[in-house]
Predicted model as a PDB file, atoms N, CA, C, CB and O in Angstrom, pLDDT in the B-factor column:
MODEL        1                                                                  
ATOM      1  N   UNK A   1     -11.582  15.814  13.803  1.00 51.00           N  
ATOM      2  CA  UNK A   1     -11.803  14.920  12.224  1.00 51.00           C  
ATOM      3  C   UNK A   1     -11.553  13.334  12.645  1.00 51.00           C  
ATOM      4  CB  UNK A   1     -10.386  15.447  10.765  1.00 51.00           C  
ATOM      5  O   UNK A   1     -10.716  12.807  13.379  1.00 51.00           O  
ATOM      6  N   UNK A   2     -12.746  12.761  11.785  1.00 61.00           N  
ATOM      7  CA  UNK A   2     -13.016  11.246  11.472  1.00 61.00           C  
ATOM      8  C   UNK A   2     -12.172  10.693  11.821  1.00 61.00           C  
ATOM      9  CB  UNK A   2     -13.217  10.783  10.274  1.00 61.00           C  
ATOM     10  O   UNK A   2     -11.212  11.463  11.805  1.00 61.00           O  
ATOM     11  N   UNK A   3     -11.818   9.516  12.247  1.00 66.00           N  
ATOM     12  CA  UNK A   3     -10.673   8.763  11.478  1.00 66.00           C  
ATOM     13  C   UNK A   3     -11.203   7.905  10.530  1.00 66.00           C  
ATOM     14  CB  UNK A   3      -9.768   7.929  12.358  1.00 66.00           C  
ATOM     15  O   UNK A   3     -12.329   7.433  10.689  1.00 66.00           O  
ATOM     16  N   UNK A   4     -10.296   7.562   9.237  1.00 65.00           N  
ATOM     17  CA  UNK A   4     -10.900   7.357   8.023  1.00 65.00           C  
ATOM     18  C   UNK A   4      -9.955   6.122   7.433  1.00 65.00           C  
ATOM     19  CB  UNK A   4     -10.950   8.786   7.104  1.00 65.00           C  
ATOM     20  O   UNK A   4      -8.765   6.431   7.494  1.00 65.00           O  
ATOM     21  N   UNK A   5     -10.110   5.244   7.063  1.00 69.00           N  
ATOM     22  CA  UNK A   5      -9.496   3.865   6.307  1.00 69.00           C  
ATOM     23  C   UNK A   5      -8.479   4.880   5.589  1.00 69.00           C  
ATOM     24  CB  UNK A   5     -10.722   2.724   5.086  1.00 69.00           C  
ATOM     25  O   UNK A   5      -8.906   5.889   5.028  1.00 69.00           O  
ATOM     26  N   UNK A   6      -7.494   4.653   5.621  1.00 68.00           N  
ATOM     27  CA  UNK A   6      -5.917   5.234   4.736  1.00 68.00           C  
ATOM     28  C   UNK A   6      -6.426   5.758   3.609  1.00 68.00           C  
ATOM     29  CB  UNK A   6      -4.636   3.982   4.189  1.00 68.00           C  
ATOM     30  O   UNK A   6      -6.718   6.941   3.432  1.00 68.00           O  
ATOM     31  N   UNK A   7      -6.600   4.268   2.330  1.00 69.00           N  
ATOM     32  CA  UNK A   7      -6.648   4.479   1.720  1.00 69.00           C  
ATOM     33  C   UNK A   7      -7.743   5.803   1.059  1.00 69.00           C  
ATOM     34  CB  UNK A   7      -6.473   3.511   1.634  1.00 69.00           C  
ATOM     35  O   UNK A   7      -7.484   6.638   0.193  1.00 69.00           O  
ATOM     36  N   UNK A   8      -8.897   5.611   1.778  1.00 72.00           N  
ATOM     37  CA  UNK A   8     -10.281   6.677   1.280  1.00 72.00           C  
ATOM     38  C   UNK A   8      -9.479   8.396   1.903  1.00 72.00           C  
ATOM     39  CB  UNK A   8     -12.387   6.082   2.546  1.00 72.00           C  
ATOM     40  O   UNK A   8      -9.335   9.493   1.362  1.00 72.00           O  
ATOM     41  N   UNK A   9      -9.118   7.826   3.295  1.00 68.00           N  
ATOM     42  CA  UNK A   9      -8.353   9.759   3.708  1.00 68.00           C  
ATOM     43  C   UNK A   9      -7.459   9.996   2.749  1.00 68.00           C  
ATOM     44  CB  UNK A   9      -7.265  10.086   5.363  1.00 68.00           C  
ATOM     45  O   UNK A   9      -7.195  11.194   2.847  1.00 68.00           O  
ATOM     46  N   UNK A  10      -6.629   9.363   1.571  1.00 70.00           N  
ATOM     47  CA  UNK A  10      -6.018   9.480   0.948  1.00 70.00           C  
ATOM     48  C   UNK A  10      -7.125  10.242  -0.572  1.00 70.00           C  
ATOM     49  CB  UNK A  10      -5.246   8.193   1.069  1.00 70.00           C  
ATOM     50  O   UNK A  10      -7.486  11.106  -1.371  1.00 70.00           O  
ATOM     51  N   UNK A  11      -7.129   9.185  -0.056  1.00 72.00           N  
ATOM     52  CA  UNK A  11      -8.129  10.207  -1.931  1.00 72.00           C  
ATOM     53  C   UNK A  11      -8.689  11.342  -1.502  1.00 72.00           C  
ATOM     54  CB  UNK A  11      -9.890   9.312  -2.901  1.00 72.00           C  
ATOM     55  O   UNK A  11      -8.564  12.209  -2.367  1.00 72.00           O  
ATOM     56  N   UNK A  12      -9.383  11.814  -0.329  1.00 69.00           N  
ATOM     57  CA  UNK A  12     -10.032  12.932  -0.277  1.00 69.00           C  
ATOM     58  C   UNK A  12      -8.975  13.967   0.257  1.00 69.00           C  
ATOM     59  CB  UNK A  12     -11.289  12.772   0.545  1.00 69.00           C  
ATOM     60  O   UNK A  12      -9.224  15.172   0.237  1.00 69.00           O  
ATOM     61  N   UNK A  13      -7.748  13.450   0.751  1.00 67.00           N  
ATOM     62  CA  UNK A  13      -6.384  14.590   0.809  1.00 67.00           C  
ATOM     63  C   UNK A  13      -6.229  14.571  -0.636  1.00 67.00           C  
ATOM     64  CB  UNK A  13      -4.733  14.093   1.743  1.00 67.00           C  
ATOM     65  O   UNK A  13      -5.341  15.315  -1.053  1.00 67.00           O  
ATOM     66  N   UNK A  14      -6.720  14.062  -1.295  1.00 65.00           N  
ATOM     67  CA  UNK A  14      -5.378  14.238  -3.266  1.00 65.00           C  
ATOM     68  C   UNK A  14      -6.779  14.726  -3.891  1.00 65.00           C  
ATOM     69  CB  UNK A  14      -4.354  11.977  -4.573  1.00 65.00           C  
ATOM     70  O   UNK A  14      -6.745  14.902  -5.109  1.00 65.00           O  
ATOM     71  N   UNK A  15      -7.926  14.957  -3.289  1.00 71.00           N  
ATOM     72  CA  UNK A  15      -8.971  15.821  -4.600  1.00 71.00           C  
ATOM     73  C   UNK A  15      -9.097  16.944  -3.745  1.00 71.00           C  
ATOM     74  CB  UNK A  15     -10.783  15.088  -5.187  1.00 71.00           C  
ATOM     75  O   UNK A  15     -10.104  17.645  -3.639  1.00 71.00           O  
ATOM     76  N   UNK A  16      -8.414  17.029  -3.361  1.00 68.00           N  
ATOM     77  CA  UNK A  16      -8.415  18.720  -2.914  1.00 68.00           C  
ATOM     78  C   UNK A  16      -8.139  19.489  -4.283  1.00 68.00           C  
ATOM     79  CB  UNK A  16      -7.016  19.193  -1.649  1.00 68.00           C  
ATOM     80  O   UNK A  16      -7.613  19.066  -5.312  1.00 68.00           O  
ATOM     81  N   UNK A  17      -8.645  20.726  -3.985  1.00 74.00           N  
ATOM     82  CA  UNK A  17      -7.709  21.543  -5.581  1.00 74.00           C  
ATOM     83  C   UNK A  17      -6.165  22.221  -5.193  1.00 74.00           C  
ATOM     84  CB  UNK A  17      -8.829  23.287  -6.332  1.00 74.00           C  
ATOM     85  O   UNK A  17      -5.489  22.790  -6.050  1.00 74.00           O  
ATOM     86  N   UNK A  18      -5.876  22.119  -4.255  1.00 70.00           N  
ATOM     87  CA  UNK A  18      -4.180  22.261  -3.796  1.00 70.00           C  
ATOM     88  C   UNK A  18      -3.902  21.418  -3.361  1.00 70.00           C  
ATOM     89  CB  UNK A  18      -3.628  23.153  -2.915  1.00 70.00           C  
ATOM     90  O   UNK A  18      -4.669  20.976  -2.505  1.00 70.00           O  
ATOM     91  N   UNK A  19      -2.349  20.480  -3.733  1.00 68.00           N  
ATOM     92  CA  UNK A  19      -2.494  19.346  -3.393  1.00 68.00           C  
ATOM     93  C   UNK A  19      -0.691  19.519  -2.896  1.00 68.00           C  
ATOM     94  CB  UNK A  19      -3.188  18.210  -4.643  1.00 68.00           C  
ATOM     95  O   UNK A  19       0.130  19.740  -3.786  1.00 68.00           O  
ATOM     96  N   UNK A  20      -0.349  19.423  -1.793  1.00 75.00           N  
ATOM     97  CA  UNK A  20       0.763  19.380  -1.315  1.00 75.00           C  
ATOM     98  C   UNK A  20       1.219  17.926  -1.619  1.00 75.00           C  
ATOM     99  CB  UNK A  20       0.736  19.818   0.051  1.00 75.00           C  
ATOM    100  O   UNK A  20       0.815  16.900  -1.072  1.00 75.00           O  
ATOM    101  N   UNK A  21       2.391  18.084  -2.863  1.00 78.00           N  
ATOM    102  CA  UNK A  21       2.382  16.701  -3.136  1.00 78.00           C  
ATOM    103  C   UNK A  21       3.724  15.511  -2.149  1.00 78.00           C  
ATOM    104  CB  UNK A  21       2.636  16.767  -4.914  1.00 78.00           C  
ATOM    105  O   UNK A  21       3.904  14.294  -2.104  1.00 78.00           O  
ATOM    106  N   UNK A  22       4.379  16.699  -1.520  1.00 82.00           N  
ATOM    107  CA  UNK A  22       4.886  16.000  -0.082  1.00 82.00           C  
ATOM    108  C   UNK A  22       4.288  14.874   0.355  1.00 82.00           C  
ATOM    109  CB  UNK A  22       4.732  16.842   1.075  1.00 82.00           C  
ATOM    110  O   UNK A  22       4.245  13.692   0.014  1.00 82.00           O  
ATOM    111  N   UNK A  23       3.739  15.709   1.389  1.00 77.00           N  
ATOM    112  CA  UNK A  23       2.614  15.378   1.758  1.00 77.00           C  
ATOM    113  C   UNK A  23       1.852  14.347   1.475  1.00 77.00           C  
ATOM    114  CB  UNK A  23       2.111  16.095   1.591  1.00 77.00           C  
ATOM    115  O   UNK A  23       1.603  13.637   2.449  1.00 77.00           O  
ATOM    116  N   UNK A  24       1.248  13.919   0.143  1.00 76.00           N  
ATOM    117  CA  UNK A  24       0.645  13.091  -0.877  1.00 76.00           C  
ATOM    118  C   UNK A  24       1.652  12.106  -0.794  1.00 76.00           C  
ATOM    119  CB  UNK A  24       0.384  13.723  -2.334  1.00 76.00           C  
ATOM    120  O   UNK A  24       1.553  11.006  -0.249  1.00 76.00           O  
ATOM    121  N   UNK A  25       2.529  12.536  -1.318  1.00 82.00           N  
ATOM    122  CA  UNK A  25       3.750  10.999  -1.245  1.00 82.00           C  
ATOM    123  C   UNK A  25       3.826  10.346   0.496  1.00 82.00           C  
ATOM    124  CB  UNK A  25       5.935  11.715  -1.749  1.00 82.00           C  
ATOM    125  O   UNK A  25       3.818   9.143   0.760  1.00 82.00           O  
ATOM    126  N   UNK A  26       3.881  11.224   1.301  1.00 81.00           N  
ATOM    127  CA  UNK A  26       4.275   9.971   2.686  1.00 81.00           C  
ATOM    128  C   UNK A  26       2.833   9.900   2.686  1.00 81.00           C  
ATOM    129  CB  UNK A  26       5.221  10.462   4.542  1.00 81.00           C  
ATOM    130  O   UNK A  26       2.889   8.679   2.834  1.00 81.00           O  
ATOM    131  N   UNK A  27       1.616  10.117   2.652  1.00 78.00           N  
ATOM    132  CA  UNK A  27       0.472   9.571   2.835  1.00 78.00           C  
ATOM    133  C   UNK A  27       0.321   8.148   1.707  1.00 78.00           C  
ATOM    134  CB  UNK A  27      -0.608  10.799   2.649  1.00 78.00           C  
ATOM    135  O   UNK A  27      -0.577   7.307   1.675  1.00 78.00           O  
ATOM    136  N   UNK A  28       1.160   8.230   1.119  1.00 81.00           N  
ATOM    137  CA  UNK A  28       1.015   6.909  -0.066  1.00 81.00           C  
ATOM    138  C   UNK A  28       1.717   5.964   0.594  1.00 81.00           C  
ATOM    139  CB  UNK A  28       1.714   7.099  -1.718  1.00 81.00           C  
ATOM    140  O   UNK A  28       1.429   4.776   0.743  1.00 81.00           O  
ATOM    141  N   UNK A  29       2.582   6.516   0.951  1.00 85.00           N  
ATOM    142  CA  UNK A  29       3.652   5.292   1.805  1.00 85.00           C  
ATOM    143  C   UNK A  29       3.814   5.132   2.978  1.00 85.00           C  
ATOM    144  CB  UNK A  29       4.928   5.333   1.640  1.00 85.00           C  
ATOM    145  O   UNK A  29       4.696   4.469   3.523  1.00 85.00           O  
ATOM    146  N   UNK A  30       2.830   5.831   3.533  1.00 83.00           N  
ATOM    147  CA  UNK A  30       2.578   5.076   4.881  1.00 83.00           C  
ATOM    148  C   UNK A  30       0.986   4.377   4.486  1.00 83.00           C  
ATOM    149  CB  UNK A  30       2.573   6.335   6.458  1.00 83.00           C  
ATOM    150  O   UNK A  30       0.310   4.232   5.504  1.00 83.00           O  
ATOM    151  N   UNK A  31       0.355   3.971   3.322  1.00 82.00           N  
ATOM    152  CA  UNK A  31      -0.394   3.438   3.059  1.00 82.00           C  
ATOM    153  C   UNK A  31      -0.139   2.005   2.560  1.00 82.00           C  
ATOM    154  CB  UNK A  31      -0.891   4.167   2.474  1.00 82.00           C  
ATOM    155  O   UNK A  31      -0.870   1.024   2.701  1.00 82.00           O  
ATOM    156  N   UNK A  32       1.220   2.105   1.862  1.00 86.00           N  
ATOM    157  CA  UNK A  32       1.502   0.440   1.330  1.00 86.00           C  
ATOM    158  C   UNK A  32       2.243   0.137   1.932  1.00 86.00           C  
ATOM    159  CB  UNK A  32       1.940  -0.013   0.034  1.00 86.00           C  
ATOM    160  O   UNK A  32       2.815  -0.856   1.481  1.00 86.00           O  
ATOM    161  N   UNK A  33       2.705   0.567   3.055  1.00 89.00           N  
ATOM    162  CA  UNK A  33       4.054   0.248   3.729  1.00 89.00           C  
ATOM    163  C   UNK A  33       3.639  -0.840   4.978  1.00 89.00           C  
ATOM    164  CB  UNK A  33       4.850   1.799   4.368  1.00 89.00           C  
ATOM    165  O   UNK A  33       4.577  -1.299   5.630  1.00 89.00           O  
ATOM    166  N   UNK A  34       2.240  -1.263   5.323  1.00 89.00           N  
ATOM    167  CA  UNK A  34       2.287  -3.196   5.497  1.00 89.00           C  
ATOM    168  C   UNK A  34       2.023  -3.994   5.589  1.00 89.00           C  
ATOM    169  CB  UNK A  34       2.479  -3.834   5.866  1.00 89.00           C  
ATOM    170  O   UNK A  34       2.008  -4.962   6.350  1.00 89.00           O  
ATOM    171  N   UNK A  35       1.405  -3.242   3.662  1.00 89.00           N  
ATOM    172  CA  UNK A  35       1.356  -4.205   2.931  1.00 89.00           C  
ATOM    173  C   UNK A  35       2.635  -4.855   1.957  1.00 89.00           C  
ATOM    174  CB  UNK A  35       0.368  -3.828   2.307  1.00 89.00           C  
ATOM    175  O   UNK A  35       2.557  -5.777   1.145  1.00 89.00           O  
ATOM    176  N   UNK A  36       3.795  -4.058   2.330  1.00 90.00           N  
ATOM    177  CA  UNK A  36       4.961  -4.372   1.755  1.00 90.00           C  
ATOM    178  C   UNK A  36       5.491  -5.222   2.684  1.00 90.00           C  
ATOM    179  CB  UNK A  36       5.792  -3.282   1.406  1.00 90.00           C  
ATOM    180  O   UNK A  36       5.588  -6.410   2.375  1.00 90.00           O  
ATOM    181  N   UNK A  37       5.869  -4.839   3.805  1.00 92.00           N  
ATOM    182  CA  UNK A  37       5.961  -5.404   5.181  1.00 92.00           C  
ATOM    183  C   UNK A  37       5.719  -7.115   5.639  1.00 92.00           C  
ATOM    184  CB  UNK A  37       4.922  -4.582   5.886  1.00 92.00           C  
ATOM    185  O   UNK A  37       6.325  -7.952   6.309  1.00 92.00           O  
ATOM    186  N   UNK A  38       4.254  -7.031   4.707  1.00 92.00           N  
ATOM    187  CA  UNK A  38       3.795  -8.592   4.896  1.00 92.00           C  
ATOM    188  C   UNK A  38       3.856  -9.257   3.611  1.00 92.00           C  
ATOM    189  CB  UNK A  38       2.260  -8.781   5.464  1.00 92.00           C  
ATOM    190  O   UNK A  38       3.315 -10.351   3.447  1.00 92.00           O  
ATOM    191  N   UNK A  39       4.618  -8.529   2.493  1.00 89.00           N  
ATOM    192  CA  UNK A  39       5.253  -9.734   1.097  1.00 89.00           C  
ATOM    193  C   UNK A  39       6.457  -9.491   1.382  1.00 89.00           C  
ATOM    194  CB  UNK A  39       4.965  -9.464  -0.788  1.00 89.00           C  
ATOM    195  O   UNK A  39       7.179 -10.033   0.545  1.00 89.00           O  
ATOM    196  N   UNK A  40       7.381  -8.619   2.607  1.00 90.00           N  
ATOM    197  CA  UNK A  40       8.591  -8.898   2.797  1.00 90.00           C  
ATOM    198  C   UNK A  40       8.993 -10.120   3.540  1.00 90.00           C  
ATOM    199  CB  UNK A  40       9.047  -7.915   3.299  1.00 90.00           C  
ATOM    200  O   UNK A  40       9.812 -10.946   3.138  1.00 90.00           O  
ATOM    201  N   UNK A  41       8.356 -10.156   4.635  1.00 90.00           N  
ATOM    202  CA  UNK A  41       8.046 -11.324   5.459  1.00 90.00           C  
ATOM    203  C   UNK A  41       7.837 -12.564   4.871  1.00 90.00           C  
ATOM    204  CB  UNK A  41       6.987 -11.111   6.163  1.00 90.00           C  
ATOM    205  O   UNK A  41       8.658 -13.441   5.139  1.00 90.00           O  
ATOM    206  N   UNK A  42       6.635 -12.909   3.899  1.00 90.00           N  
ATOM    207  CA  UNK A  42       6.659 -13.780   3.460  1.00 90.00           C  
ATOM    208  C   UNK A  42       6.596 -13.969   1.672  1.00 90.00           C  
ATOM    209  CB  UNK A  42       5.847 -14.215   4.211  1.00 90.00           C  
ATOM    210  O   UNK A  42       5.751 -14.610   1.049  1.00 90.00           O  
ATOM    211  N   UNK A  43       7.350 -13.471   1.308  1.00 88.00           N  
ATOM    212  CA  UNK A  43       8.047 -13.736  -0.151  1.00 88.00           C  
ATOM    213  C   UNK A  43       8.798 -15.406   0.027  1.00 88.00           C  
ATOM    214  CB  UNK A  43       9.483 -12.273  -0.513  1.00 88.00           C  
ATOM    215  O   UNK A  43       8.494 -16.256  -0.810  1.00 88.00           O  
ATOM    216  N   UNK A  44       9.475 -15.651   0.816  1.00 87.00           N  
ATOM    217  CA  UNK A  44       9.622 -16.825   0.460  1.00 87.00           C  
ATOM    218  C   UNK A  44       8.578 -17.646   0.317  1.00 87.00           C  
ATOM    219  CB  UNK A  44      10.343 -17.278   1.121  1.00 87.00           C  
ATOM    220  O   UNK A  44       8.901 -18.680  -0.267  1.00 87.00           O  
ATOM    221  N   UNK A  45       7.197 -17.578   0.690  1.00 88.00           N  
ATOM    222  CA  UNK A  45       6.312 -18.787   0.692  1.00 88.00           C  
ATOM    223  C   UNK A  45       5.902 -17.890  -0.895  1.00 88.00           C  
ATOM    224  CB  UNK A  45       4.915 -19.139   2.302  1.00 88.00           C  
ATOM    225  O   UNK A  45       5.830 -18.399  -2.014  1.00 88.00           O  
ATOM    226  N   UNK A  46       5.752 -16.892  -0.635  1.00 84.00           N  
ATOM    227  CA  UNK A  46       4.730 -16.808  -2.001  1.00 84.00           C  
ATOM    228  C   UNK A  46       5.143 -17.126  -3.112  1.00 84.00           C  
ATOM    229  CB  UNK A  46       4.235 -15.598  -2.345  1.00 84.00           C  
ATOM    230  O   UNK A  46       4.512 -17.764  -3.955  1.00 84.00           O  
ATOM    231  N   UNK A  47       6.660 -16.545  -3.238  1.00 85.00           N  
ATOM    232  CA  UNK A  47       7.588 -17.649  -4.381  1.00 85.00           C  
ATOM    233  C   UNK A  47       7.715 -18.611  -4.601  1.00 85.00           C  
ATOM    234  CB  UNK A  47       8.546 -17.790  -4.472  1.00 85.00           C  
ATOM    235  O   UNK A  47       8.209 -18.989  -5.663  1.00 85.00           O  
ATOM    236  N   UNK A  48       7.363 -19.288  -3.786  1.00 87.00           N  
ATOM    237  CA  UNK A  48       7.709 -20.992  -3.849  1.00 87.00           C  
ATOM    238  C   UNK A  48       5.987 -21.430  -3.898  1.00 87.00           C  
ATOM    239  CB  UNK A  48       8.805 -21.797  -2.059  1.00 87.00           C  
ATOM    240  O   UNK A  48       5.814 -22.647  -3.825  1.00 87.00           O  
ATOM    241  N   UNK A  49       4.889 -20.706  -3.995  1.00 86.00           N  
ATOM    242  CA  UNK A  49       3.673 -21.250  -4.014  1.00 86.00           C  
ATOM    243  C   UNK A  49       3.789 -20.554  -5.553  1.00 86.00           C  
ATOM    244  CB  UNK A  49       2.424 -20.844  -2.736  1.00 86.00           C  
ATOM    245  O   UNK A  49       3.254 -21.309  -6.364  1.00 86.00           O  
ATOM    246  N   UNK A  50       4.267 -19.479  -6.116  1.00 85.00           N  
ATOM    247  CA  UNK A  50       4.254 -19.356  -7.724  1.00 85.00           C  
ATOM    248  C   UNK A  50       4.842 -20.276  -8.314  1.00 85.00           C  
ATOM    249  CB  UNK A  50       4.833 -18.235  -8.283  1.00 85.00           C  
ATOM    250  O   UNK A  50       4.126 -21.017  -8.987  1.00 85.00           O  
ATOM    251  N   UNK A  51       6.221 -20.533  -8.278  1.00 86.00           N  
ATOM    252  CA  UNK A  51       6.684 -21.771  -8.891  1.00 86.00           C  
ATOM    253  C   UNK A  51       6.271 -23.032  -8.330  1.00 86.00           C  
ATOM    254  CB  UNK A  51       8.025 -21.788  -8.903  1.00 86.00           C  
ATOM    255  O   UNK A  51       7.113 -23.914  -8.495  1.00 86.00           O  
ATOM    256  N   UNK A  52       5.374 -23.335  -7.802  1.00 85.00           N  
ATOM    257  CA  UNK A  52       4.969 -25.108  -7.610  1.00 85.00           C  
ATOM    258  C   UNK A  52       3.460 -25.008  -8.210  1.00 85.00           C  
ATOM    259  CB  UNK A  52       4.947 -25.858  -5.594  1.00 85.00           C  
ATOM    260  O   UNK A  52       2.810 -26.037  -8.400  1.00 85.00           O  
ATOM    261  N   UNK A  53       2.917 -23.677  -8.509  1.00 83.00           N  
ATOM    262  CA  UNK A  53       1.764 -23.814  -9.623  1.00 83.00           C  
ATOM    263  C   UNK A  53       2.038 -23.502 -10.700  1.00 83.00           C  
ATOM    264  CB  UNK A  53       0.671 -23.159  -9.484  1.00 83.00           C  
ATOM    265  O   UNK A  53       1.199 -23.521 -11.600  1.00 83.00           O  
ATOM    266  N   UNK A  54       3.433 -23.090 -10.904  1.00 81.00           N  
ATOM    267  CA  UNK A  54       3.624 -23.342 -12.685  1.00 81.00           C  
ATOM    268  C   UNK A  54       4.660 -24.344 -13.256  1.00 81.00           C  
ATOM    269  CB  UNK A  54       4.128 -21.932 -13.428  1.00 81.00           C  
ATOM    270  O   UNK A  54       5.175 -24.409 -14.373  1.00 81.00           O  
ATOM    271  N   UNK A  55       4.817 -25.161 -12.066  1.00 75.00           N  
ATOM    272  CA  UNK A  55       5.208 -26.425 -12.684  1.00 75.00           C  
ATOM    273  C   UNK A  55       4.359 -27.671 -12.816  1.00 75.00           C  
ATOM    274  CB  UNK A  55       6.241 -26.806 -12.055  1.00 75.00           C  
ATOM    275  O   UNK A  55       4.683 -28.770 -13.266  1.00 75.00           O  
ATOM    276  N   UNK A  56       2.909 -27.156 -12.202  1.00 60.00           N  
ATOM    277  CA  UNK A  56       1.511 -28.561 -12.920  1.00 60.00           C  
ATOM    278  C   UNK A  56       1.517 -28.398 -14.050  1.00 60.00           C  
ATOM    279  CB  UNK A  56      -0.278 -28.524 -12.590  1.00 60.00           C  
ATOM    280  O   UNK A  56       0.791 -29.079 -14.775  1.00 60.00           O  
TER     281      UNK A  56                                                      
ENDMDL                                                                          
END                                                                             
């Protein structure tokens, strides 16, 4: 099997006629994990930027 970008692989996986929902949920979680980790790490700067932009 060829290596694919995770969201594309998830779409191909979930477009099958029969879907194993536990595996589909695990695939969704693995796809979202890097973005969530980056947000949790940079949350302080994201919130301060939003607040700074709303004050002006």
